[in-house]
C-alpha positions as CSV (number, residue, x, y, z in Angstrom):
1,M,0.1,0.1,-0.1
2,H,2.9,2.5,0.9
3,Q,4.7,1.8,-2.4
4,Q,1.2,2.5,-4.2
5,G,1.0,5.7,-2.5
6,V,4.7,6.5,-3.2
7,I,4.0,5.8,-7.0
8,T,0.7,7.7,-7.1
9,L,2.2,10.7,-5.6
10,R,5.4,10.5,-8.1
11,R,2.8,10.6,-11.0
12,L,0.8,13.5,-9.4
13,L,4.0,15.6,-9.3
14,D,5.1,14.5,-12.8
15,P,4.3,17.4,-15.2
16,E,4.9,15.0,-18.2
17,L,1.7,13.0,-17.5
18,P,-1.2,14.5,-19.3
19,T,-4.2,15.1,-17.0
20,P,-7.4,13.0,-18.1
21,P,-10.5,15.1,-19.2
22,L,-12.8,16.1,-16.3
23,R,-16.4,14.8,-16.6
24,W,-17.9,17.8,-15.5
25,A,-17.7,21.5,-16.9
26,G,-16.2,24.1,-14.6
27,M,-14.4,21.4,-12.5
28,D,-10.6,22.0,-11.4
29,F,-8.2,19.6,-10.7
30,D,-5.0,20.6,-9.1
31,R,-2.6,18.0,-9.1
32,Q,-0.2,20.0,-6.6
33,V,-3.1,20.2,-3.9
34,L,-3.7,16.6,-3.8
35,A,-0.2,15.7,-3.8
36,S,0.5,18.1,-0.9
37,A,-2.6,16.6,1.0
38,L,-1.3,13.0,0.2
39,E,2.3,13.5,0.9
40,P,2.1,13.6,4.6
41,R,-0.1,10.8,5.0
42,I,2.0,8.6,2.6
43,V,5.4,9.4,5.0
44,A,3.5,8.7,8.1
45,L,2.2,5.5,6.7
46,G,6.0,4.7,5.4
47,A,7.6,5.5,8.9
48,A,4.8,3.2,10.6
49,L,5.8,0.2,8.4
50,E,9.4,0.9,9.3
51,A,8.4,0.7,12.9
52,V,6.3,-2.6,12.4
53,E,9.4,-4.3,10.7
54,E,12.0,-3.0,13.5
55,D,9.4,-4.6,16.0
56,R,9.3,-7.7,13.9
57,K,13.0,-8.1,13.8
58,H,13.0,-7.2,17.7
59,V,10.7,-9.9,18.5
60,L,12.4,-12.3,16.3
61,S,15.8,-11.8,18.2
62,M,14.3,-11.9,21.6
63,Q,12.7,-15.3,20.4
64,E,15.9,-16.5,19.5
65,A,17.7,-15.2,23.0
66,K,15.0,-17.2,24.8
67,N,15.0,-20.3,22.8
68,E,18.8,-20.4,23.4
69,A,18.4,-19.7,27.0
70,M,15.9,-22.4,27.1
71,K,18.6,-24.8,25.4
72,L,21.2,-23.9,27.7
73,H,18.9,-24.5,30.7
74,D,17.5,-27.9,29.5
75,D,21.0,-28.9,28.8
76,G,22.4,-28.0,32.2
77,A,19.3,-29.5,34.2
78,Q,19.7,-32.6,31.9
79,A,23.3,-33.0,32.8
80,V,22.6,-32.2,36.5
81,A,19.9,-34.9,36.7
82,G,22.1,-37.5,34.8
83,F,24.8,-36.7,37.5
84,L,22.5,-37.1,40.3
85,T,20.7,-40.0,39.0
86,F,24.4,-41.7,38.8
87,V,25.4,-40.5,42.4
88,F,22.0,-42.0,44.1
89,R,22.3,-45.4,42.2
90,L,26.2,-45.6,43.1
91,G,24.9,-44.8,46.5
92,G,22.4,-47.5,46.7
93,K,19.4,-44.9,46.4
94,R,17.7,-46.6,43.4
95,L,14.1,-45.3,44.5
96,I,15.5,-41.7,44.3
97,A,17.5,-42.3,41.3
98,D,14.3,-43.6,39.5
99,R,12.7,-40.6,40.5
100,L,15.1,-38.0,38.7
101,K,14.1,-38.0,35.0
102,P,15.7,-35.3,33.0
103,I,13.1,-33.5,31.3
104,T,13.9,-32.6,27.8
105,R,11.7,-29.8,25.6
106,R,11.2,-30.0,21.9
107,R,9.4,-28.7,19.4
108,P,6.3,-30.5,18.4
109,R,7.4,-32.3,14.9
110,P,4.7,-31.4,12.1
111,E,3.3,-35.2,12.1
112,D,2.6,-34.6,16.0
113,V,0.7,-31.4,15.1
114,E,-1.1,-33.1,12.3
115,A,-1.8,-36.3,14.5
116,L,-3.4,-33.9,16.9
117,V,-5.6,-31.9,14.7
118,R,-6.8,-35.1,13.2
119,S,-7.5,-36.6,16.7
120,R,-9.5,-33.3,17.5
121,D,-11.1,-33.4,14.3
122,E,-12.4,-37.1,14.7
123,T,-13.7,-36.5,18.3
124,V,-15.7,-33.4,17.2
125,T,-17.5,-35.2,13.9
126,D,-17.9,-38.8,15.6
127,G,-20.8,-38.4,17.4
128,P,-24.1,-39.4,16.6
129,E,-25.9,-37.3,14.0
130,R,-28.9,-35.3,15.4
131,E,-32.1,-34.2,13.9
132,D,-30.7,-31.0,12.4
133,G,-27.9,-32.9,10.7
134,D,-25.2,-31.7,13.4
135,R,-22.4,-34.1,14.5
136,S,-20.4,-31.8,16.4
137,A,-21.2,-32.3,19.8
138,G,-22.7,-35.8,19.9
139,T,-25.5,-34.8,22.4
140,D,-28.9,-33.6,21.7
141,P,-29.7,-30.0,22.0
142,P,-31.0,-28.8,25.5
143,A,-34.7,-28.5,26.1
144,N,-36.3,-25.4,25.3
145,T,-37.2,-23.7,28.7
146,N,-39.4,-21.2,27.5
147,E,-42.3,-23.5,26.6
148,P,-44.7,-23.9,29.2
149,S,-44.9,-27.5,30.9
150,A,-47.5,-30.0,30.1
151,N,-47.7,-31.0,33.7
152,V,-48.4,-27.3,34.7
153,A,-51.7,-26.8,36.1
């Protein structure tokens, strides 16, 4: 959008480009007036887009730093847990050693995400079909509580 605004502004300021004929007699079209009205908005849009790009780069760098710190933490925790497991087993404390399990984090693999989505879709659509054809919940809709009961005297 910003690029289109810059091109439009450039074309408005180009004296070589012919002005198309106006539809109504007595109507005036001043390129300079329109260009001067558009220019501050186009400049502001460019500045806003630059700020957004800067924020995006900052977020990406922060995410990379976070991932690196988490990896260092996980590697250190895994090493300490492995060492303590060895020490407790060596000392005959097998129950304590068995409780120390190094926790590793990993990003979900694409096939894990696909399986999760598939299982979610299956649970949503595997219910009995209702009269209205909806299979999403697998249960009947709640009774209409606004209708008077037949048992009321």
